[in-house]
NUDOSE-838121 format. One record per residue (C-alpha): x, y, z; residue in one letter; residue number from 0. Coordinates in steps of 0.05 Angstrom, whole numbers. Layout:
! residues N
NODE       x       y       z  type  seq
NODE       X       Y       Z     a  NUM
...
This chain:
! residues 561
NODE       x       y       z  type  seq
NODE    -200      64      59     m    0
NODE    -164      29     115     k    1
NODE     -97      55     135     r    2
NODE     -40      26      95     m    3
NODE      16       9     143     r    4
NODE      83     -29     139     t    5
NODE      93     -72     201     a    6
NODE     161     -92     227     v    7
NODE     165    -145     282     i    8
NODE     208    -114     336     a    9
NODE     225    -178     374     a   10
NODE     301    -180     371     v   11
NODE     311    -104     368     l   12
NODE     268     -89     429     l   13
NODE     303    -145     467     g   14
NODE     370    -111     452     v   15
NODE     342     -43     472     l   16
NODE     333     -70     542     a   17
NODE     408     -62     552     v   18
NODE     427     -14     607     g   19
NODE     356     -11     635     a   20
NODE     320     -52     687     a   21
NODE     296    -108     643     a   22
NODE     226    -134     650     a   23
NODE     216    -201     682     s   24
NODE     242    -257     638     g   25
NODE     281    -213     590     i   26
NODE     353    -234     583     q   27
NODE     403    -178     596     q   28
NODE     462    -174     548     i   29
NODE     525    -133     542     i   30
NODE     529     -89     480     a   31
NODE     573     -31     457     d   32
NODE     545      39     448     l   33
NODE     575      66     383     r   34
NODE     576     142     379     p   35
NODE     635     133     332     d   36
NODE     589     105     277     i   37
NODE     563     156     227     t   38
NODE     495     147     194     v   39
NODE     491     176     123     e   40
NODE     428     183      82     v   41
NODE     433     205       9     d   42
NODE     506     225      21     g   43
NODE     491     268      81     m   44
NODE     511     252     153     a   45
NODE     450     251     198     r   46
NODE     442     256     273     t   47
NODE     393     208     303     m   48
NODE     348     232     360     t   49
NODE     293     203     403     d   50
NODE     223     233     408     k   51
NODE     248     285     458     n   52
NODE     305     308     413     g   53
NODE     360     273     452     k   54
NODE     416     245     409     t   55
NODE     417     169     406     v   56
NODE     471     124     377     y   57
NODE     477      55     344     p   58
NODE     497      -5     386     i   59
NODE     538     -66     367     s   60
NODE     522    -136     392     y   61
NODE     556    -200     370     e   62
NODE     582    -171     305     g   63
NODE     515    -138     285     t   64
NODE     501     -63     288     t   65
NODE     431     -41     310     y   66
NODE     400      27     296     l   67
NODE     343      57     336     p   68
NODE     282      44     293     v   69
NODE     245     109     311     r   70
NODE     305     154     297     a   71
NODE     322     118     232     l   72
NODE     250     116     209     g   73
NODE     241     191     218     e   74
NODE     306     205     181     i   75
NODE     278     164     123     l   76
NODE     213     204     124     g   77
NODE     171     153     160     q   78
NODE     120     162     215     t   79
NODE     138     113     270     v   80
NODE      86      84     318     e   81
NODE      88      30     371     w   82
NODE      28     -16     381     d   83
NODE      38     -49     448     s   84
NODE     -26     -91     440     a   85
NODE       6    -129     383     t   86
NODE      79    -115     400     q   87
NODE      91     -85     332     t   88
NODE     131     -25     306     v   89
NODE      91       9     251     i   90
NODE     126      51     197     l   91
NODE      80      93     153     t   92
NODE     106     132      93     e   93
NODE     102     207     105     k   94
NODE      91     250      43     v   95
NODE     115     321      52     l   96
NODE      92     381      13     e   97
NODE     149     423     -18     p   98
NODE     138     478      33     a   99
NODE     151     427      88     a  100
NODE     213     402      53     l  101
NODE     243     472      53     y  102
NODE     215     508     115     p  103
NODE     272     560     117     t  104
NODE     316     598      68     v  105
NODE     376     559      95     d  106
NODE     341     493      77     d  107
NODE     323     520       8     l  108
NODE     395     542      -6     e  109
NODE     422     474      16     k  110
NODE     371     438     -28     g  111
NODE     390     483     -87     m  112
NODE     464     466     -77     t  113
NODE     449     391     -77     r  114
NODE     410     397    -142     s  115
NODE     465     438    -175     e  116
NODE     517     386    -156     k  117
NODE     473     330    -183     a  118
NODE     464     367    -249     i  119
NODE     537     386    -254     d  120
NODE     558     314    -243     g  121
NODE     509     287    -294     l  122
NODE     539     252    -355     t  123
NODE     488     255    -412     p  124
NODE     466     186    -437     a  125
NODE     480     165    -509     s  126
NODE     407     156    -528     t  127
NODE     350     206    -526     y  128
NODE     305     159    -487     m  129
NODE     357     151    -432     e  130
NODE     370     226    -431     r  131
NODE     295     237    -422     a  132
NODE     297     190    -362     k  133
NODE     355     230    -333     q  134
NODE     315     294    -341     y  135
NODE     254     263    -308     a  136
NODE     296     238    -250     a  137
NODE     322     307    -232     l  138
NODE     269     356    -253     v  139
NODE     222     335    -197     g  140
NODE     272     362    -145     d  141
NODE     275     428    -183     l  142
NODE     199     431    -183     d  143
NODE     198     420    -108     d  144
NODE     249     475     -99     l  145
NODE     207     522    -142     r  146
NODE     145     507     -99     a  147
NODE     185     516     -35     g  148
NODE     214     582     -61     l  149
NODE     145     609     -78     d  150
NODE     119     589      -9     a  151
NODE     177     624      26     l  152
NODE     169     687     -16     v  153
NODE      95     690       4     e  154
NODE     113     676      77     e  155
NODE     167     730      78     t  156
NODE     120     783      48     n  157
NODE      65     764      97     s  158
NODE     112     768     158     d  159
NODE     138     836     136     f  160
NODE      67     862     127     s  161
NODE      49     836     196     a  162
NODE     109     871     227     g  163
NODE     144     806     245     k  164
NODE     206     827     204     l  165
NODE     246     891     204     t  166
NODE     261     925     137     l  167
NODE     333     901     141     a  168
NODE     312     829     155     e  169
NODE     261     831      99     f  170
NODE     312     858      49     n  171
NODE     363     805      69     d  172
NODE     314     748      61     l  173
NODE     286     777      -3     n  174
NODE     357     783     -32     s  175
NODE     373     711     -15     r  176
NODE     308     686     -44     l  177
NODE     322     726    -107     g  178
NODE     390     693    -115     k  179
NODE     359     624    -106     v  180
NODE     308     642    -160     d  181
NODE     365     659    -209     v  182
NODE     402     595    -191     r  183
NODE     339     554    -201     l  184
NODE     327     582    -270     k  185
NODE     399     568    -289     d  186
NODE     392     497    -262     a  187
NODE     330     484    -305     y  188
NODE     368     509    -366     t  189
NODE     430     468    -350     d  190
NODE     389     405    -340     l  191
NODE     351     414    -405     e  192
NODE     415     429    -443     t  193
NODE     448     366    -418     k  194
NODE     387     321    -431     t  195
NODE     324     335    -472     i  196
NODE     350     395    -510     a  197
NODE     395     348    -549     d  198
NODE     344     312    -593     e  199
NODE     396     268    -627     t  200
NODE     366     199    -633     g  201
NODE     297     222    -612     k  202
NODE     246     173    -637     l  203
NODE     185     193    -677     t  204
NODE     115     176    -651     a  205
NODE     112     119    -701     y  206
NODE     178      90    -678     q  207
NODE     157      94    -605     i  208
NODE      93      56    -617     s  209
NODE     126       7    -664     a  210
NODE     180      -9    -612     n  211
NODE     128     -16    -557     n  212
NODE      86     -64    -600     l  213
NODE     148    -105    -613     t  214
NODE     159    -111    -537     e  215
NODE      86    -130    -527     l  216
NODE      89    -182    -582     e  217
NODE     150    -213    -549     s  218
NODE     115    -213    -481     a  219
NODE      53    -244    -512     m  220
NODE      94    -300    -543     t  221
NODE     126    -316    -476     e  222
NODE      58    -316    -442     l  223
NODE      27    -360    -495     e  224
NODE      83    -411    -483     k  225
NODE      72    -408    -408     a  226
NODE      -3    -419    -416     i  227
NODE       9    -476    -464     e  228
NODE      54    -511    -413     s  229
NODE       4    -498    -356     f  230
NODE     -16    -563    -323     k  231
NODE     -47    -586    -257     p  232
NODE      -2    -572    -197     a  233
NODE      12    -622    -140     p  234
NODE     -36    -585     -94     t  235
NODE     -98    -544    -106     t  236
NODE     -66    -484     -72     v  237
NODE      -7    -485    -121     e  238
NODE     -56    -497    -178     q  239
NODE     -97    -436    -159     a  240
NODE     -35    -393    -150     q  241
NODE      -6    -414    -217     s  242
NODE     -71    -398    -251     y  243
NODE     -76    -331    -215     a  244
NODE      -5    -312    -234     a  245
NODE     -18    -327    -308     l  246
NODE     -85    -292    -306     s  247
NODE     -53    -230    -275     l  248
NODE       3    -229    -328     r  249
NODE     -50    -234    -382     l  250
NODE     -91    -179    -351     e  251
NODE     -31    -132    -345     n  252
NODE     -12    -146    -417     l  253
NODE     -82    -131    -441     y  254
NODE     -80     -65    -403     e  255
NODE     -16     -47    -439     q  256
NODE     -48     -64    -506     i  257
NODE    -108     -20    -490     s  258
NODE     -62      37    -471     t  259
NODE     -23      31    -536     r  260
NODE     -88      32    -575     y  261
NODE    -105      99    -543     k  262
NODE     -35     126    -557     t  263
NODE     -39     106    -630     i  264
NODE    -107     138    -639     n  265
NODE     -84     202    -604     d  266
NODE     -21     206    -646     d  267
NODE     -63     200    -709     y  268
NODE    -113     253    -686     i  269
NODE     -55     300    -669     q  270
NODE     -22     287    -737     n  271
NODE      39     256    -705     r  272
NODE      34     195    -751     i  273
NODE      10     187    -823     t  274
NODE     -51     147    -845     t  275
NODE      -7      90    -871     s  276
NODE      32      89    -805     e  277
NODE     -33      88    -766     y  278
NODE     -60      30    -806     n  279
NODE       4     -10    -796     s  280
NODE       5       2    -721     l  281
NODE     -69     -10    -712     n  282
NODE     -65     -76    -750     s  283
NODE     -10    -100    -703     r  284
NODE     -50     -78    -641     a  285
NODE    -112    -114    -668     n  286
NODE     -71    -177    -676     s  287
NODE     -46    -172    -604     l  288
NODE    -117    -162    -580     d  289
NODE    -139    -226    -615     t  290
NODE     -81    -265    -587     r  291
NODE     -97    -240    -517     a  292
NODE    -169    -264    -522     k  293
NODE    -147    -331    -550     d  294
NODE     -96    -338    -493     a  295
NODE    -150    -323    -442     r  296
NODE    -196    -376    -472     a  297
NODE    -138    -426    -472     n  298
NODE    -121    -412    -399     l  299
NODE    -193    -418    -377     e  300
NODE    -201    -484    -414     e  301
NODE    -139    -513    -383     k  302
NODE    -158    -490    -314     n  303
NODE    -229    -517    -322     a  304
NODE    -199    -587    -329     a  305
NODE    -185    -584    -254     s  306
NODE    -259    -574    -239     g  307
NODE    -307    -515    -234     t  308
NODE    -282    -451    -204     a  309
NODE    -322    -465    -141     y  310
NODE    -294    -536    -135     q  311
NODE    -223    -511    -142     v  312
NODE    -234    -455     -91     a  313
NODE    -268    -503     -44     d  314
NODE    -208    -550     -47     a  315
NODE    -159    -492     -37     v  316
NODE    -196    -467      24     i  317
NODE    -198    -537      53     k  318
NODE    -122    -539      48     e  319
NODE    -118    -470      80     l  320
NODE    -164    -493     136     e  321
NODE    -120    -554     148     s  322
NODE     -57    -511     151     r  323
NODE     -92    -463     199     t  324
NODE    -113    -519     245     a  325
NODE     -42    -547     245     a  326
NODE     -13    -479     264     l  327
NODE     -65    -469     318     e  328
NODE     -46    -537     348     q  329
NODE      28    -519     343     e  330
NODE      15    -456     383     v  331
NODE     -25    -494     435     r  332
NODE      29    -548     443     d  333
NODE      86    -498     444     l  334
NODE     129    -497     507     k  335
NODE     170    -432     504     p  336
NODE     244    -436     519     s  337
NODE     269    -405     584     q  338
NODE     323    -370     545     d  339
NODE     298    -304     516     y  340
NODE     338    -305     452     i  341
NODE     317    -376     438     e  342
NODE     244    -356     450     r  343
NODE     252    -300     399     v  344
NODE     278    -351     348     k  345
NODE     220    -398     363     e  346
NODE     171    -341     355     y  347
NODE     200    -318     289     l  348
NODE     200    -388     260     a  349
NODE     126    -398     274     i  350
NODE     109    -327     254     e  351
NODE     141    -340     186     e  352
NODE      91    -397     176     k  353
NODE      34    -351     194     f  354
NODE      59    -299     145     s  355
NODE      60    -350      88     a  356
NODE     -10    -374     107     l  357
NODE     -37    -302     109     s  358
NODE      -7    -289      40     k  359
NODE     -41    -351      11     d  360
NODE    -108    -331      43     i  361
NODE    -102    -261      13     s  362
NODE     -85    -291     -55     s  363
NODE    -147    -335     -52     e  364
NODE    -190    -274     -36     y  365
NODE    -166    -243    -101     s  366
NODE    -181    -307    -140     i  367
NODE    -253    -315    -115     i  368
NODE    -266    -241    -129     n  369
NODE    -241    -250    -200     d  370
NODE    -283    -313    -208     d  371
NODE    -345    -274    -188     l  372
NODE    -329    -217    -236     r  373
NODE    -319    -266    -293     q  374
NODE    -383    -303    -278     g  375
NODE    -347    -368    -261     r  376
NODE    -382    -372    -193     t  377
NODE    -452    -354    -171     s  378
NODE    -467    -303    -116     y  379
NODE    -485    -357     -66     s  380
NODE    -421    -395     -82     e  381
NODE    -380    -332     -74     y  382
NODE    -413    -314      -8     n  383
NODE    -399    -383      19     s  384
NODE    -326    -381      -1     l  385
NODE    -317    -310      23     n  386
NODE    -347    -327      91     s  387
NODE    -299    -386      99     r  388
NODE    -239    -342      82     l  389
NODE    -264    -289     131     g  390
NODE    -266    -343     185     g  391
NODE    -195    -364     168     l  392
NODE    -172    -291     173     d  393
NODE    -201    -286     243     t  394
NODE    -171    -353     265     r  395
NODE    -102    -334     240     v  396
NODE    -105    -266     273     k  397
NODE    -126    -298     340     n  398
NODE     -73    -352     335     a  399
NODE     -18    -300     322     r  400
NODE     -41    -260     382     a  401
NODE     -40    -324     424     d  402
NODE      30    -338     400     l  403
NODE      56    -269     421     k  404
NODE      22    -273     488     e  405
NODE      49    -342     502     k  406
NODE     120    -324     482     m  407
NODE     126    -254     510     f  408
NODE      69    -241     557     q  409
NODE      82    -177     595     g  410
NODE     155    -174     577     e  411
NODE     156    -116     528     w  412
NODE     144     -45     547     e  413
NODE     118      10     502     d  414
NODE     184      45     483     p  415
NODE     147     111     475     d  416
NODE     116     110     544     d  417
NODE      59     150     513     d  418
NODE       0     162     559     p  419
NODE     -63     125     539     v  420
NODE    -131     156     537     t  421
NODE    -187     128     581     p  422
NODE    -234      78     548     g  423
NODE    -305      57     563     g  424
NODE    -334      -9     586     s  425
NODE    -347     -67     540     y  426
NODE    -421     -52     535     d  427
NODE    -406      21     520     d  428
NODE    -361       2     462     y  429
NODE    -412     -47     435     v  430
NODE    -463      10     434     n  431
NODE    -414      57     400     q  432
NODE    -398       6     346     i  433
NODE    -471      -9     334     n  434
NODE    -487      65     326     i  435
NODE    -429      74     278     l  436
NODE    -449      12     238     a  437
NODE    -520      39     233     g  438
NODE    -495     106     207     r  439
NODE    -453      70     155     i  440
NODE    -514      29     134     a  441
NODE    -556      92     128     d  442
NODE    -502     126      86     l  443
NODE    -497      64      42     a  444
NODE    -571      68      28     e  445
NODE    -564     141      11     k  446
NODE    -507     124     -36     i  447
NODE    -553      75     -71     w  448
NODE    -606     129     -83     t  449
NODE    -563     191     -93     d  450
NODE    -495     165    -113     g  451
NODE    -500     190    -185     w  452
NODE    -513     262    -167     k  453
NODE    -480     273     -99     n  454
NODE    -418     230    -106     g  455
NODE    -367     281     -81     q  456
NODE    -405     297     -17     q  457
NODE    -420     224      -3     l  458
NODE    -347     206      -9     i  459
NODE    -329     260      41     q  460
NODE    -382     233      88     d  461
NODE    -354     163      81     l  462
NODE    -283     187      95     k  463
NODE    -309     222     158     a  464
NODE    -341     157     182     l  465
NODE    -277     119     166     d  466
NODE    -238     168     210     q  467
NODE    -288     155     266     e  468
NODE    -274      80     258     c  469
NODE    -200      92     264     e  470
NODE    -209     135     326     n  471
NODE    -253      81     358     l  472
NODE    -201      29     340     e  473
NODE    -148      70     377     d  474
NODE    -194      76     437     a  475
NODE    -203       1     439     l  476
NODE    -128     -10     438     e  477
NODE    -118      40     495     n  478
NODE    -172       7     536     a  479
NODE    -140     -61     525     y  480
NODE     -72     -33     546     k  481
NODE    -102      -7     610     q  482
NODE    -134     -75     624     s  483
NODE    -204     -45     619     k  484
NODE    -220     -98     568     l  485
NODE    -203    -172     571     t  486
NODE    -169    -204     511     k  487
NODE    -233    -238     489     s  488
NODE    -273    -173     496     e  489
NODE    -220    -135     456     y  490
NODE    -220    -186     400     r  491
NODE    -296    -188     398     s  492
NODE    -301    -112     393     l  493
NODE    -245    -109     342     e  494
NODE    -281    -160     299     s  495
NODE    -346    -120     303     m  496
NODE    -310     -56     283     l  497
NODE    -275     -92     225     d  498
NODE    -343    -112     198     q  499
NODE    -367     -40     200     a  500
NODE    -303     -16     166     e  501
NODE    -311     -70     112     d  502
NODE    -381     -44      97     r  503
NODE    -354      26      91     a  504
NODE    -299       0      44     d  505
NODE    -350     -35       0     d  506
NODE    -392      29      -3     a  507
NODE    -331      70     -23     m  508
NODE    -312      19     -77     d  509
NODE    -383      22    -105     y  510
NODE    -382      98    -107     l  511
NODE    -314     101    -141     e  512
NODE    -336      51    -193     d  513
NODE    -402      87    -202     l  514
NODE    -365     152    -216     l  515
NODE    -313     116    -258     d  516
NODE    -256     139    -214     w  517
NODE    -187     106    -219     d  518
NODE    -177      84    -147     d  519
NODE    -118      36    -159     d  520
NODE    -158     -18    -126     d  521
NODE    -177     -68    -180     d  522
NODE    -191    -121    -128     d  523
NODE    -256     -86    -110     d  524
NODE    -275     -53    -177     d  525
NODE    -335     -97    -189     w  526
NODE    -347     -80    -262     w  527
NODE    -277     -60    -285     n  528
NODE    -274    -127    -321     y  529
NODE    -342    -118    -355     h  530
NODE    -338    -146    -427     d  531
NODE    -262    -144    -426     r  532
NODE    -258    -213    -455     w  533
NODE    -325    -210    -490     g  534
NODE    -360    -249    -434     w  535
NODE    -407    -199    -402     n  536
NODE    -460    -250    -383     n  537
NODE    -507    -193    -370     g  538
NODE    -461    -165    -317     h  539
NODE    -474     -92    -332     d  540
NODE    -475     -34    -283     n  541
NODE    -547     -48    -265     g  542
NODE    -528    -118    -245     w  543
NODE    -474     -93    -200     h  544
NODE    -520     -40    -170     r  545
NODE    -568     -96    -154     g  546
NODE    -512    -138    -122     w  547
NODE    -492     -80     -76     y  548
NODE    -565     -64     -61     k  549
NODE    -577    -136     -38     d  550
NODE    -518    -132       8     h  551
NODE    -539     -64      36     w  552
NODE    -609     -90      50     d  553
NODE    -576    -144      92     d  554
NODE    -538     -91     132     w  555
NODE    -603     -65     161     d  556
NODE    -606    -130     201     d  557
NODE    -534    -125     224     w  558
NODE    -551    -102     294     d  559
NODE    -597    -163     302     d  560
């Protein structure tokens, strides 16, 4: 539910971009070469890089390294580029375009058609049917996008002519060009099929496909069984937990593949793609794999239990994480930044790398304690205790990283976009806004509990709307902090309160998606996805999970207190 974003630390790049401008206090000026002679190509096409105002920008060279403007390059690669001055971070977010946006004009459509034709013409058919099918799949998506773009342009052209925006001559010209693209597109589909899937030489039968897949799964199972057999206590509890989690995840993924193959075999039999004898043979092998997977799970759990109960192991892991966090906090407090800007950047990146590794381990432990709860290896009170400690570590790491940036670069970076910021309110105003928003989330959560089965679609839309309000409020807080309307401690306090509200909305969304049996690609929060997978349901049915969520939602009513 929260925005998924890829963050790139802009330390060195932004320092270099200070060249030729009045550098902020403390930033070291350098001499670099502007390189308009360097051409940037993407997918074989030369591209012109521009800033947000459309002005052409060029690469620069400094001490043997070429630097590209991150905004210009990001947009060329189809990314939305943002600058967060509060955390001094460049944010790249993947931008998914609809086919109509990919080909907004007939010129764009014709160029796209030419690229696809060249790709098909240059295709050398693979020797096996399976590889030829992959070749087909790799290129047919572009043709499908061209078809959607063509249809959109035909509709737009007809609409513009009807509205009097095009003369008859202009309409006929565009219509003729679109008609030619349509013919070329049909020919391209035919040529691609002829070169690839039309040639069924070596095409496997449904039985052969399943048999080959089962052979691969059997090999993977053998390797995993060996890995579990050699599993032994690691030097530290963190490494122990991570080793266990890695094996558990491999086993889980393998079991998913076995389940998928079961479904395929049954479907092939129902559709008469395999005979009864073939079905029996394949089903027997799948059953054997299923048994081996369950035995492997039992073996892994038994070996891991030798290190203590799940709670004891998690407790020891978190103690190590707490120790590492305290050490990094002390390192930041004791740090005396270099007077040389480049050296300061190096110091910053070295410590930031430690924070990144720590954050990764904390995130991994979150997944482990969630899985322990799902599998019934920890009680609810044990889980809540562990989860609370990890949440505290998250906050401490976030604050320490902010302290590090402020200590190393306080006031020395400017927002490269120079975007105006919107006015924010006072601290008390924001507290009130967050409390109101949290109350509305709690009310909606209660409604989900009572009406989730029958009004799921509408409730999900309501949750998404509240999530958008959270994001808008988050942006307002950042703007207020940038304008010094909030102190650092006030900003962090408000941000923490808003994170709690967003987490409650996330939990509500996870509950709804599980309730409606939606595939949300978020197994970490699918509280009953693992129900009875290994034959250990421990009474954890949907009613149990509903009760777990209800208990948490009842607690939310007291959140404002």
